[in-house]
C-alpha positions in Angstrom: 0.0 0.0 0.0 1.6 3.3 -1.2 1.6 6.3 1.1 -0.1 9.3 -0.4 0.9 12.9 0.4 -2.1 15.2 1.2 -1.5 18.4 -0.7 -3.5 21.2 -2.3 -3.1 19.4 -5.6 -4.4 16.1 -4.1 -7.3 17.9 -2.7 -8.3 19.4 -6.0 -7.8 16.0 -7.7 -10.1 14.5 -5.0 -12.9 17.0 -5.6 -12.7 16.4 -9.4 -12.6 12.6 -9.0 -15.6 12.7 -6.5 -17.7 14.6 -9.0 -17.0 12.3 -12.0 -19.7 10.3 -13.7 -18.8 7.1 -11.9 -20.0 8.3 -8.5 -19.1 7.2 -5.0 -20.3 4.3 -2.9 -20.1 6.4 0.2 -19.7 10.2 0.7 -18.7 11.1 4.3 -19.6 14.6 5.5 -17.5 15.7 8.5 -13.7 15.5 9.1 -13.5 14.9 12.8 -12.5 11.6 14.3 -15.9 9.9 13.6 -16.0 11.0 9.9 -12.3 10.1 9.4 -13.0 6.7 11.0 -16.0 6.1 8.7 -13.9 7.0 5.7 -11.2 4.5 6.7 -13.8 1.8 7.4 -15.5 2.3 4.1 -12.3 2.5 2.1 -10.9 -0.7 3.6 -14.0 -2.6 2.6 -13.3 -1.7 -1.0 -16.0 1.0 -1.3 -15.3 4.0 -3.4 -15.2 6.6 -0.7 -15.0 10.4 -0.4 -14.8 12.6 2.6 -15.3 16.4 2.9 -14.9 18.8 5.8 -16.1 22.4 5.8 -13.0 23.7 7.7 -9.7 22.0 8.5 -9.4 18.3 9.5 -10.2 18.0 13.3 -11.0 21.6 13.5 -14.0 21.0 15.8 -14.4 18.8 18.8 -11.7 16.3 17.7 -8.9 18.7 18.4 -10.4 20.1 21.6 -10.9 17.0 23.7 -9.3 15.9 27.0 -6.9 14.0 24.8 -7.6 10.7 26.5 -8.2 7.2 25.3 -10.0 5.7 28.2 -12.7 3.3 29.2 -14.7 5.9 31.2 -14.3 4.9 34.8 -17.3 7.0 35.8 -19.6 4.8 33.7 -19.0 1.9 36.2 -21.0 4.0 38.7 -23.9 3.9 36.2 -23.4 0.1 36.0 -22.8 0.4 32.2 -20.3 -2.5 32.1 -20.8 -3.2 28.4 -19.9 0.4 27.4 -16.8 0.4 29.6 -15.7 -2.9 28.3 -16.1 -1.7 24.7 -14.1 1.4 25.3 -11.3 -0.4 27.1 -11.0 -2.9 24.3 -10.7 0.0 21.9 -8.2 1.7 24.1 -6.0 -1.4 24.3 -6.3 -1.9 20.5 -5.1 1.7 19.9 -2.2 1.3 22.4 -0.9 -2.0 21.1 -1.8 -2.2 17.4 -3.6 0.6 15.7 -1.8 3.8 16.9 1.0 3.0 19.4 2.9 6.1 18.2 0.1 8.4 19.1 -1.5 6.7 22.1 0.6 6.2 25.3 -0.3 4.7 28.6 -0.1 6.8 31.7 -0.9 6.2 35.4 -3.7 8.1 37.2 -4.2 8.5 40.9 -7.6 8.3 42.4 -7.2 10.1 45.8 -9.1 8.5 48.7 -10.7 10.8 51.3 -11.9 8.1 53.6 -9.6 5.5 55.2 -11.5 2.3 55.0 -14.8 2.1 53.1 -13.7 4.2 50.2 -10.6 2.1 49.6 -12.8 -0.9 49.4 -15.5 0.7 47.3 -13.2 2.4 44.8 -10.8 -0.5 44.8 -13.5 -2.9 43.8 -14.5 -0.5 41.0 -11.0 -0.2 39.6 -10.5 -3.9 39.9 -13.5 -4.4 37.7 -12.2 -1.8 35.3 -9.0 -3.9 35.0 -11.0 -7.1 34.6 -13.1 -5.5 31.8 -9.8 -4.5 30.1 -8.5 -8.0 30.3 -11.6 -9.8 29.0 -10.4 -9.8 25.4 -8.6 -12.0 22.9 -5.7 -9.6 22.8 -3.1 -9.2 25.5 -3.8 -6.2 27.8 -1.8 -3.1 27.1 -1.6 -1.6 30.6 -0.5 -2.7 34.0 -2.9 -3.6 36.8 -3.9 -1.1 39.4 -2.3 -0.9 42.8 -3.1 0.7 46.2 -0.9 3.5 47.6 -0.5 4.4 51.2 -0.6 8.1 52.3 3.2 8.2 52.6 3.7 6.6 49.1 1.2 9.0 47.6 3.3 11.9 49.1 6.4 10.5 47.3 4.8 10.2 43.8 2.7 13.4 44.0 4.4 15.8 46.4 2.1 18.7 45.5 -1.0 16.9 46.7 -2.3 18.6 49.9 -1.7 16.7 53.2 -5.4 16.8 54.0 -6.6 15.9 50.4 -6.3 12.2 50.7 -5.5 9.3 53.0 -3.9 7.4 50.2 -4.8 6.6 46.6 -5.5 3.9 44.0 -3.2 4.0 40.9 -4.7 2.8 37.7 -3.8 3.2 34.0 -5.4 4.8 31.0 -3.9 6.5 28.0 -3.4 9.9 26.4 -3.7 10.6 22.7 -2.8 13.5 20.4 -6.4 13.8 19.1 -5.8 16.0 16.1 -2.9 13.9 14.9 -5.1 10.8 15.3 -7.6 12.3 12.9 -4.8 13.2 10.5 -3.5 9.6 10.7 -7.1 8.3 10.0 -7.4 10.6 7.0 -4.0 9.6 5.6 -4.8 5.9 6.2 -8.2 6.3 4.4 -6.5 8.0 1.4 -3.7 5.3 1.3 -6.6 2.8 1.0 -8.2 4.7 -1.9 -10.4 7.3 -0.3 -10.7 10.8 -1.8 -10.4 13.6 0.8 -11.0 17.3 0.6 -10.9 19.8 3.5 -12.3 23.3 3.3 -15.2 21.9 1.3 -18.7 22.6 2.5 -21.9 20.6 1.9 -24.6 23.0 0.8 -27.2 20.7 -0.6 -28.4 17.1 -1.1 -29.8 15.6 -4.3 -32.5 13.0 -4.5 -33.6 10.5 -7.2 -37.1 10.0 -8.6 -38.2 8.0 -5.5 -37.0 10.5 -3.0 -33.8 8.8 -1.9 -30.6 10.8 -1.4 -28.3 10.1 -4.2 -25.6 12.7 -3.9 -24.6 16.2 -2.7 -23.8 19.7 -3.8 -20.6 21.0 -2.3 -18.6 24.2 -2.5 -14.8 24.5 -2.5 -14.2 27.3 -0.1 -10.9 28.3 -1.7 -12.2 29.1 -5.2 -16.0 29.2 -4.6 -16.4 26.3 -7.1 -19.5 24.1 -6.8 -19.3 20.4 -7.4 -22.1 17.8 -7.8 -21.1 14.5 -6.3 -23.1 11.3 -7.0 -23.2 9.0 -4.1 -25.1 5.8 -3.3 -25.0 6.7 0.4 -24.2 9.9 2.2 -23.1 9.5 5.9 -23.5 12.5 8.1 -20.8 12.7 10.8 -20.9 16.4 11.7 -21.2 16.3 15.5 -22.8 19.4 16.9 -23.8 20.4 13.3 -25.9 17.1 13.0 -29.3 18.8 12.9 -28.2 21.6 10.6 -26.9 19.0 8.1 -30.0 16.8 8.5 -32.1 19.8 7.6 -30.8 19.5 4.0 -32.9 16.4 3.5 -36.1 18.5 3.7 -37.6 16.2 6.4 -38.3 16.6 10.1 -37.0 13.2 11.3 -33.5 12.8 12.5 -31.2 12.8 15.5 -31.3 15.6 18.0 -28.0 16.8 19.5 -27.3 19.1 22.3 -23.9 20.9 22.5 -22.2 20.7 25.8 -19.1 22.8 26.4 -15.9 21.4 27.9 -12.9 23.6 28.5 -9.3 22.8 29.4 -6.3 24.6 30.9 -2.6 24.1 30.1 -0.1 24.6 32.9 3.7 24.3 32.7 5.0 20.9 33.9 7.2 22.4 36.6 4.2 24.2 38.2 2.8 20.9 39.7 5.2 18.5 41.4 4.1 15.0 40.5 4.7 12.5 37.8 1.2 10.8 37.5 -2.2 12.1 36.5 -5.1 12.8 38.9 -8.8 12.0 38.6 -11.1 14.0 40.9 -14.8 14.0 41.2 -16.4 17.4 41.6 -20.1 18.3 42.0 -20.4 19.1 38.3 -18.0 16.9 36.5 -15.0 14.5 36.5 -11.8 16.5 36.6 -8.5 15.2 35.1 -5.0 16.6 35.7 -3.2 14.9 32.8 0.6 14.8 32.5 2.3 15.6 29.1 6.0 15.9 28.6 6.1 19.7 28.9 2.9 20.6 30.6 -0.3 19.5 32.4 -3.8 19.6 30.8 -6.5 20.2 33.3 -10.2 19.7 32.5 -13.0 19.5 32.0 -16.3 21.3 32.4 -19.7 20.2 31.2 -22.1 23.1 30.5 -24.9 23.6 27.9 -23.7 25.8 25.0 -26.2 27.8 22.9 -23.8 30.1 21.0 -22.2 29.8 17.6 -20.8 26.2 17.5 -18.0 27.3 15.2 -16.3 29.2 18.0 -16.7 27.8 21.4 -14.8 30.0 23.8 -13.3 29.9 27.3 -14.6 32.4 29.8 -13.1 33.8 32.9 -15.7 31.9 34.9 -14.7 28.7 33.3 -11.1 29.2 34.2 -12.0 30.2 37.8 -14.0 27.0 38.2 -11.2 24.7 37.1 -8.6 26.5 39.2 -10.9 26.3 42.2 -11.5 22.6 41.8 -7.8 21.8 41.2 -6.6 24.1 44.0 -8.8 22.2 46.4 -6.2 19.4 46.4 -2.9 21.1 45.5 -0.4 22.2 48.1 0.6 25.2 46.1 -2.5 26.8 44.5 -2.5 27.7 40.8 -3.3 31.2 39.6 -4.4 32.8 36.4 -0.8 33.7 35.7 0.1 30.0 35.7 -2.2 29.2 32.8 -0.3 29.3 29.6 -3.1 28.0 27.3 -6.8 27.2 27.2 -9.2 25.6 24.7 -12.9 24.9 24.5 -14.7 22.1 22.7 -18.3 21.0 22.2 -19.6 17.5 22.9 -22.5 16.4 20.7 -24.8 14.9 23.3 -27.7 12.8 21.9 -31.2 13.8 23.1 -33.7 11.1 23.9 -36.4 12.2 21.5 -35.7 10.7 18.1 -38.2 10.5 15.4 -36.1 8.6 12.8 -37.8 5.8 10.9 -34.8 3.6 11.2 -32.4 3.7 14.2 -29.7 1.7 15.9 -29.0 3.0 19.4 -25.9 2.5 21.6 -25.4 3.9 25.1 -23.0 6.5 23.7 -23.9 6.8 20.0 -26.7 6.3 17.6 -26.9 5.6 13.9 -30.1 6.5 12.1 -31.5 6.9 8.5 -34.1 9.7 8.5 -34.2 9.5 4.7 -33.3 6.7 2.3 -29.7 7.0 1.2 -28.8 9.3 4.1 -27.3 7.9 7.3 -26.5 9.9 10.5 -24.0 8.9 13.2 -23.9 11.1 16.4 -22.8 10.9 20.0 -20.0 8.7 21.1 -16.5 9.4 22.3 -13.1 9.7 20.8 -11.9 6.3 22.2 -14.7 4.4 20.4 -14.5 6.1 17.1 -13.7 2.8 15.3 -16.8 1.1 16.7 -18.9 4.1 15.7 -17.5 4.0 12.2 -18.1 0.3 11.9 -21.7 0.7 13.0 -22.3 3.6 10.6 -20.9 1.7 7.5 -22.7 -1.5 8.6 -26.0 0.4 8.8 -25.4 2.1 5.4 -24.7 -1.2 3.7 -27.5 -3.2 5.3 -27.4 -6.9 4.4 -24.3 -6.4 2.4 -22.3 -5.8 5.6 -22.5 -9.5 6.3 -20.5 -10.3 3.2 -18.3 -7.2 3.4 -17.5 -6.8 7.1 -15.3 -4.2 8.8 -11.5 -5.0 9.1 -10.3 -1.8 10.8 -9.3 -3.7 13.9 -6.6 -5.2 11.8 -5.4 -2.0 10.0 -2.6 -0.1 11.7 -2.9 3.6 11.1 -0.5 5.7 9.1 2.8 5.8 11.0 2.1 2.7 13.1 3.6 0.0 10.8 7.4 -0.4 11.4 7.3 1.6 14.5 10.0 -0.4 16.3 12.4 0.0 13.5 11.6 3.7 13.2 12.6 4.2 16.9 16.0 2.7 16.1 16.5 4.9 13.0 15.4 8.0 15.1 18.3 7.4 17.5 20.7 7.4 14.6 19.2 10.6 13.1 19.3 12.2 16.6 23.0 11.6 16.8 23.6 12.9 13.2 21.5 16.1 13.6 22.3 16.8 17.3 18.7 16.3 18.6 18.1 15.7 22.2 16.4 12.4 23.3 13.3 14.4 24.2 13.1 15.9 20.7 13.8 12.5 19.1 11.0 10.9 21.2 8.7 13.8 20.3 9.2 13.0 16.6 8.5 9.3 17.0 5.5 9.9 19.1 4.0 12.3 16.6 4.9 10.6 13.3 5.8 7.0 14.0 7.4 5.5 10.9 6.4 8.5 8.9 9.4 10.2 10.4 11.1 9.0 7.3 9.2 11.7 5.4 10.7 14.4 7.6 14.2 13.0 7.0 13.6 13.1 3.3 12.7 16.8 3.6 15.8 17.5 5.7 18.0 15.8 3.2 16.7 18.1 0.5 16.9 21.2 2.8 19.3 20.7 5.7 18.2 23.8 7.7 14.9 22.0 8.3 16.7 19.9 10.9 16.9 22.9 13.2 14.2 23.7 15.9 12.0 26.7 15.4 13.7 29.7 17.0 10.6 30.7 19.1 9.2 27.2 19.6 12.2 24.9 20.0 10.1 21.8 20.9 9.2 21.6 17.1 11.5 21.2 14.2 11.3 23.3 11.1 10.9 20.1 9.2 7.6 19.4 11.0 6.2 22.7 9.6 7.4 21.8 6.1 5.9 18.3 6.5 2.5 19.8 7.4 2.4 21.6 4.1 3.9 18.8 2.0 2.0 15.8 3.4 -0.9 16.9 5.7 -3.1 19.2 3.6 -2.3 22.3 5.5 -3.8 25.2 3.5 -3.6 28.0 6.0 -1.2 29.2 8.8 -3.8 28.4 11.4 -4.0 24.8 10.2 -0.4 24.4 11.3 -0.6 26.3 14.6 -3.9 24.8 15.7 -4.0 21.2 14.4 -0.6 20.1 13.0 1.2 21.4 16.0 -0.3 22.3 19.4 1.4 25.7 19.6 -2.0 27.4 19.8 -2.6 26.1 23.3 1.0 25.1 24.3 2.6 28.5 24.0 1.7 31.5 26.3 1.3 33.7 23.2 -0.6 31.1 21.2 2.4 30.6 19.0 2.4 34.2 17.7 6.2 34.6 18.2 6.8 31.6 16.0 4.2 32.4 13.4 6.4 34.5 11.1 9.0 31.7 10.8 6.3 29.1 10.3 4.7 31.2 7.5 8.1 31.7 5.8 8.7 27.9 5.8 5.3 27.0 4.3 5.0 29.9 1.9 7.2 28.5 -0.9 5.6 25.1 -0.6 2.1 26.5 -1.0 3.0 29.2 -3.4 2.3 32.2 -1.2 3.6 35.6 -2.1 4.4 38.4 0.4 0.8 39.7 0.4 -0.6 36.2 1.1 1.9 35.8 4.0 0.9 39.1 5.5 -2.8 38.1 5.2 -2.3 34.8 6.9 -0.3 36.3 9.7 -2.9 39.0 10.2 -5.8 36.6 10.2 -4.1 34.4 12.9 -3.1 37.4 15.0 -6.7 38.7 14.9 -8.1 35.3 15.9 -5.7 35.1 18.9 -6.7 38.7 20.0 -10.4 37.8 19.7 -9.9 34.7 21.8 -7.9 36.6 24.5 -10.6 39.2 24.6 -13.3 36.6 24.9 -11.5 34.9 27.8 -11.9 38.1 29.9 -15.7 37.9 29.7 -17.8 36.1 32.3 -20.7 34.6 30.2 -20.7 32.5 27.1 -22.9 35.0 25.3 -20.5 37.9 25.9 -17.4 35.8 25.1 -19.0 34.6 21.9 -19.7 38.1 20.8 -16.1 39.1 21.3 -14.9 36.0 19.4 -17.4 36.6 16.7 -15.7 39.9 15.8 -13.2 38.0 13.8 -14.4 35.6 11.0 -13.0 32.4 9.6 -10.2 32.3 7.0 -12.7 30.4 4.9 -16.2 31.6 6.0 -19.0 29.1 6.2 -21.9 29.5 3.8 -25.5 29.7 4.9 -27.2 26.4 3.9 -29.8 28.3 1.9 -27.1 29.9 -0.3 
């Protein structure tokens, strides 16, 4: 299977091929983790598959998650054992076979506030969590849990307050680079024959003589060109935009989705003394303190969101809430000055009232067909994207799914194959180019065996082996790679989704933005005016987000953020 570079040219070719007279077996609408998973599932079944996304890949919920691959320990309290088992099987599959370069096991501490009964109660729950992860044909990918005394807890997490716990239970879950997972899925789908085009918006659905959906009208946001795509089945995987997309069918049936906002804080690694994650139960939500190599991610919240779903924003009240909950257990309280980054995302929560004529319901996700030829998948969680994708394609194929089943549990994602050998090569390249072990590990964790693509770029242009001057955790080669191989069309694509500088850097990556723009400009054919426009657009976006973060309410914050539009504005669906 040949690896295919995602470029502006491949995007244009994909749109032209999607709109040919042959037509598609499946058109997927939505380029988050669910849509990308659906595209891979369909393509690996041999179906002629296309996928479009109105903005950049993973630009919505799938780049703004807690960045965890986990079973959902809280669902055990709801006695939903089947759901937890399913998620744990998927977590282990990601860790061991599908994406071991992107998904990494980490230990979490569950602090115990009561000496006896809570240790027994929580211990039994975590033991069941481990048992559900073990009940599989595959070897488990994480260690078993263990109990920690109060003195041991103080050793492994010195910044936990003395009165915050009488000990803890340590268990294991995994963290994942969510946006890069989506990119790996898209690249894997294209490697298997799918056609992919970002910045392409669905604006209409077409129907045949008997009223079944048989295609779509889409607009290339870059040149305002319209395409008519024939498709035997259209699968809607647009998350919080589910109802808006369903409205194009002209019917009233369909799934109902509520947007729930979750926000996260990013804090420097040295600000909290500890080497394991924390899971805390608050009155409103489950709170995670998640270790990454250079920082901690703290989240999340769970509040209804009724503003523009394109721009969920963090408010001052959101930050205050997370700081208050985290400081309740920390020896040295965090302040607003300690927060170097924030981000907000929207969960698509399914509503119980569903009028669809044909529906398959899971505890976390639902597949429905409100109109023949049109399938909707909504709900779910990042960890179980593969199961959601399988269910959606099975549902779309109907009886044909029995003779053409899903095989994605056997398909390593782009960068996963040959990972062990890539680690060996990375050590050799680190010595040649003077990279630290941390930088070498960073490259392997982000690209896996696709690190060879970066080396190829460096061999052609040796200065790409240097770190960015204002963001030395990233190589210049990573920026070039984003433009050469990952369909980066705008500066913000690189800063928000190919790297994590938008929320990793205190200035949202602005100091590094000029160097980044200068690297990608010759690759994408930008002149000085285009470079200036891209820099200005990103700067204005950052200023609007900073202004929004000073507001108290979602409504006020959304108004501030709304003062700056998108680099490729969305069209009204009645356009």
